[in-house]
N, C-alpha and C positions, 0 to 999 in steps of 0.2 A: 408590324406583324410579329407574333410571338414565335420564338424559336421552338422547334419540335422537342418534346421532352425525351430525355435519353432513355434508351431501353434498359431494363434491369440486366445486370451482368449475368451471363450464362454460368452454370455450375457444373464442375467436372464429374465424370463417373467415378474416377478414383482420386484419392487424395492422401496426403500424410506420409507417403514413402515414395522413393524413386521407382521407375517402371521395372528395373531389374531385381528389385526386392521381391520376396515371396508374397503372394496373396493367399495361397492355399498349400496344403500338404496332402498328399495321398500316399498312404503306407510309408510315411516318412520321407517321401520324394517331394522336393519343393516344385510348385508351379508359379512361375513369375507373374507379376502384374502385366508385363508385356505379352506374355503368352495368353493370359486371360483376354486381353483386348483383341488378339488375333482370333481366338476361339469365338468371342462374341461376334466378331464381324462375319466369321464363317457361318455361324448359326443364323444370324440375322438374314443372310442371303438366301437361306433355305426356308425361312418362315413363310407360311402362306399369308395372303392378305386377310385382314380381319381387325377386330378391336381388342381382343383379349387372349392371353395365353394362360393355360393351366399346366403348370409343371408338376407332374406326378412322379416325385422322386424323393428319396431320403438323402442323396448325395448333395452335400452343401455346395460344392463347386458347380455342379450341374444347375442347381437352383439359381446361383449367382449368374450363370450364363444365361438362363432364361430371362432373368431381370434385365440384364444389359442388352440382350438381343432384342427383347420386346421394346425397350426404350428406343433403341436405334431404328426400329421400324415404325415408331409412332403408336405403339400399342402398350397395354399395361398388363401386369400379372394379376391373376386371381389368387387369393390366399384364403381358402375356406378352412373350417375346422377339421375337415376330413375329406377324403377322396372316394367315398362310397358311391356306387351307382346312383343311389337316390339323390345324393348331394350334387353330383354332376348333372343330373336331369334338372334339378332346381336351378343350378347355375346357368344352364342353357336357356332356361326360361327368362332369366334376368339379362343374360348377355349372349344373344343368339349367335353372333359372330365370334365364337370362341374356338380355338383349336388347342390341342394338347401337345405337350412335350413329355414323352414317357421314357422310363427306364425299361430295359428288356425284362419281360416277365411281369410287367405292371398290371397285366390283365386287360380285358376288353373294356372300352368305354364308348359311350354313345356320342362321341364327338370326333371329328377328323383329327388325326394325330400324326406326329413325326417322332421317330425314336431317336434319342440322343446318340446312340451308337451308329446311326446312319449318317452322321455329320462328321467329315474328316476334320482333324485339328487344323487351326490356321497357322500361318507362317509368321512367327514372332519377329523375324528380321524385317518385315514390312511395316511394323508399327513404330511410329515416331512420337506420338503424343496421345493423350487421352481425349475422347469426345466429350463435349459439353452439352447441356440441355437447358432449356428455358426453366426459370424458377417454378412457374405454375404448371409444369408437366405432371400429370397424374401417372405415377408409376406403378401403383398397386391399388386394388380394391380388396380390403380386408373384410371378410365375411364372418359374422358371428351368428350363432344359432338364436333366432328369435323365438319368443314364447309361442308364436303360432306355427312354428316349424319352418317358416319362410326365412331364409338368411337375411340379416340386416347388413347393408354395405357401408363401408367407411372408406372414402377416397383418401389416398395419401399422396400429397404433393411433394415434389422433389426438394423444393427449398426448405419446407418445414422439416422433412426428414433430415436434411443436411444440418440444419441448426440444432435439431434434437440430438444428433449423433456427435456434433462438436461438443455439446454440453457433457454427454455421457463419456466421450473419450477423455475429456479434461478431468472429469471426476475420477474415472478409473486410473488414469495415469497418476493423479494425485495419491490415490490409495497405494499404488505400487511404488511411490517415491520417485517417479520418472517425469521427465519434461514432456514426453509424448508416448504413444503406443507403438512407435516404430520398433520392430524387433520382437514384439510381444506375440506369443502363440496362444491361440484359443482352441479349446476342445469343448464341443457342446453335446450334451445329452438330449437336447431339445430339437425338434424338427425346424428346418429353415422356413417353412411356410406359416408358422405361428409367430405372432408379433414379437414376442420375446426373443425367439431364436433368430428371427429376421434382423432385428435391431442389434442384438448383443453378440452375434457371431458374424453374419454376412456383412451387414452395413458397418459394423465396427471395424472390420478389416478393410472393406472398400474405401471408407471415408476417414478412418482414424489411423491407418497405417499399420495395423496389426495384420496377422495372417491367421487362417482357421484350418483345422483338420477337415477334410472333405467328408470323412466318415461320421456316423452318428451311433457310437457304441452305447449299449445299454447294460450288458452284463458286466459286473464288476471287474472280472479279469480282462474283458476287452477294453474297458475304460483305462485300466492300468497300462495295457500294452499300447493303446493309442497315445497316452501322455508320454510314455517313454520314447516315442518316435518323434516328439516335438522338441525343439530347442527351448531353453529357458530364456527369459521369464515365461512361465506357463500359467494360464488362467483356465480353471474349470468352470464352465457355464452350465448350470444345472438347476433342479427344482427341489423343494423339500422332500417330495416323495422319492426321487432318485437319490437324493443325499442320504436319506435314512437307509435305503436299501444298500447303498455302497458301504456305509459305516457298519451296518449289521453283518455284512459279508466278511468283514475283517480282512479284506484284501489289502496288502501294502501297496501304496501308490508311490510313483516317483515323486521327487520334491516338487511341491507346488508353491507359487508365489502369491496367488490370490484365488478365492472361490467366489463366484457370482451365483446368487440364488433369487428366483422370482417365481411368480404365479400364485403364491399363497404366503402369508406371513410365516416366518420360521420361529420356533420357540427359542428362548435364550439358552436352554439346556442343550438343544440340538446344535446350535451355533457354537457353543462352548466345546461340545464334544468333537465337532469337526475341526475347530482350530487346534485343539489339543492333539488330535490324531495326525493332522497334516502340517502342523506348524506354519500355518498361513492364515492371514486375515480372511474372514468371511463377510462379504458386503451383500446386503439385500438391495434390490431395485424395486421401487414402487412405480406403477403406472397403470394405464388402461388403454383400451383400443382407441377411445375417442380422443384422448389427450396425448398419447404416447408416454414416454417415460418422464417422470416428474421429480423423483427424489431418490436418495439412497440413505442407508444407515449401516453402521457396523453394529450388528446385533448385540454383540457382547459389551458394547459401550453404553447401552441403554435403549429405551423404547422410542426416542425421538428420531424423526426423519428430517433430513436437510434437503431442501428443494435445490434443483439445478440452478445455476446462475441465470438470472433473468426471469425465472418462474416465480410467481407470487400466489399465495393462498389467501382467501378471504372467507368470510362466513364462519360457520361452526356446525358441528354435529352432522346431521343428514343434509344440511344445506351448505356444504362446503364447495367453494368455487376455486378453480385454478385458472390462471391467465398469465400472459406475458411469455417472453422467450419464444419457443416454437409453437405455442398455443395461440392461434390467431384470434380466437374469440373466447370470452369467459365461458368456461365449461364446468357444469356441475358434475361432481364425482358421485359414483354409486356407492361410496363407502362413508361410514360415519367417522369423522375426524375430530379431534380436539386440536384446533388451530391455536398454537402458542404464540405465533408471530407470522408475518407475511412469508417467512422462509422456513419455519419449523412447525412440525405437528406430530401428534400421536395418532396411530390408526386403531380405532376401536372396534371395527367390524363392518361388514357390508350392510347396506340399508335393508336388503331383502333377506338378511341373515338373522335378524332379531326375532326372538320367539317369546311367547308368554304362555306358561303352563300353570294353570290354576292360580293366576295372579303373580307368579314368580317370573321376572324378566331375566333373560339370558340371551345368548347367541349360539348358534350351531357351531361357529368357529371355536368358541370357548369350550363347549362340550367335546368337540373333536380334539382339541389340544389336550384336555385332561385324559381322554381315552388313550391317545397315542403316546402319552407320557408313561403309561403303565409298562413296566418291564415284561417282555414277552409278547406284547402286541406288535405285530409286523405292520398291520394297517387297520384302520377302523374309521367309521363314519356314522354319526347320528342322523336320523331321519325323523321328521315330525309328520305323522299321518293326519288325516282329517279328524275332527273331534269325535270322540267315542259317542255312539248313539245312545248309550245308556246314561253315562255320566255327563255327557256334553263337554268333555275335556279331552284335548289332544294329549296323548302320552308318548314320549320319545321312544324310538326303537333304535338299537345299536347293531350295526353290521361290523363284524370283527374278523380279522385274519390273524390267527395265532397257532403256533405249533405245540404250545405247552400248557395254556390256561384253559380252565373249564369256565362254564357260565357263572358258576357259584363263585369262583376265584375273581372273575372280572367284576362281578357285582360288588363283592367285598372291597375290592380296590377302588371302585367308583364311589362307594359310600364315604370313603375317607376324603374325597375330592369335591363331591357335588351335594347341593341341597337335596334332601330326600325326594321332593316333588319332581326334580329333574332326572332322577334315576330312570334308566330305560325300562319300559314295561316288558319288552322282550329283547334278548340278545341272540342274534342269528350268527352262527359260526360258518365262515365260507373259506374256500381255498384262495380266493383273491377278490378284489373289487374292480368293477369295470372302468378303470381310469383311462383317460385318453393319453395321447403321446407326450403331453407335457406334464402328466402326473395329476391333472385336474380330474375331479369327479363331477361332471356336469349334472345339474338338477334333473334333467330329463333321463339320464342314465340311472341316477339313484332312484327316481320314481319308478322306472321300469323294473329295476332290481326289486324294489319293495313289492310291486304288484306280483312279481314272480314268486318271491320267497314267503309272502304273508298271506297266502291263500287261506280262506277260512276252513 
């Protein structure tokens, strides 16, 4: 008779630092990992029965509480791109047994909800160890906006998240010149319910030994103040859009030890500008919702990305595949890559980003890079409308935010950078672009902006 196979080991909720080390900071006051576990237990006792939890909050510590409490109750967190009433209604269609965890003033939602403020803090002196969970526990459903408007769900298992975060923590510790992330402080300008913010602030602290600021500052002065309240070494976790806004504001930041950027490729010029301003290395993270984080690069060192340990690249161009490490099955990437080796690649653009204007091939990301490199452009994006009914050719349109440049000056600057056929047929000046909380400009928002601004 065969002996029963051993069960896979369970994985802890917290790792990388002792329980009395800080997990979070609020207004410069530390919250220990032990206190976090006590608060998780107190919240879990108040959660209603159900399948899913939707945490409607910007506070990073409260989001981490929602994650832990849901896991303790055998539930999972929903992580949609936004918390609009329409999105909540769609989520209820996918997950009927969902309840909400709301911050005060979050507004009415069409789901049964509990307010974070209604749950008393737990007693830290009762906590002796960290809870553990089965490797195949689904802890989150990440929702992306589908082309049909119906969210596409991506289940995130605990073992794969743990393995991914171990790789990220090791890579970031290497860039910091440290053996681990214990004692490292993170401040994020990205929301905790988006995949990048979830991984590189919340989970990087929970599993990597770092700690995070509970606040999510966006104004340059608030970012500077938030950083000043954290002990060194300090890491700023941000996006290209937030980075540009912060640099353009000219606000002096407290000393930084590392800057992380993701959600869109950063130009070498912007990376060099950030490193010169803050005397800290800038590291970009490459990943996607389907595969998680895959690679990093120091942008000022060159265009090549280095995959995380255990992760491998295959194929090339629009048929590039990632596998190994925390990626359980070979996954095709939505980007066009130049695969140089199983561990190194260059990013050429997104598969759905390539355009052809009168036989001239380019990409929207290239056009946007050139536009945003012009001095005086605070923000800008190209859009390619349907083909012209007379010429049968689609002609680009540029939406630009600037305080100083005219349309004529913008066009003159673009003539120095772009092939004549790629120059915008129209330049629309706007006070701002409808970016989301991570600084992205989703295609649906850009199309809606075009429909509003380009009325015949």
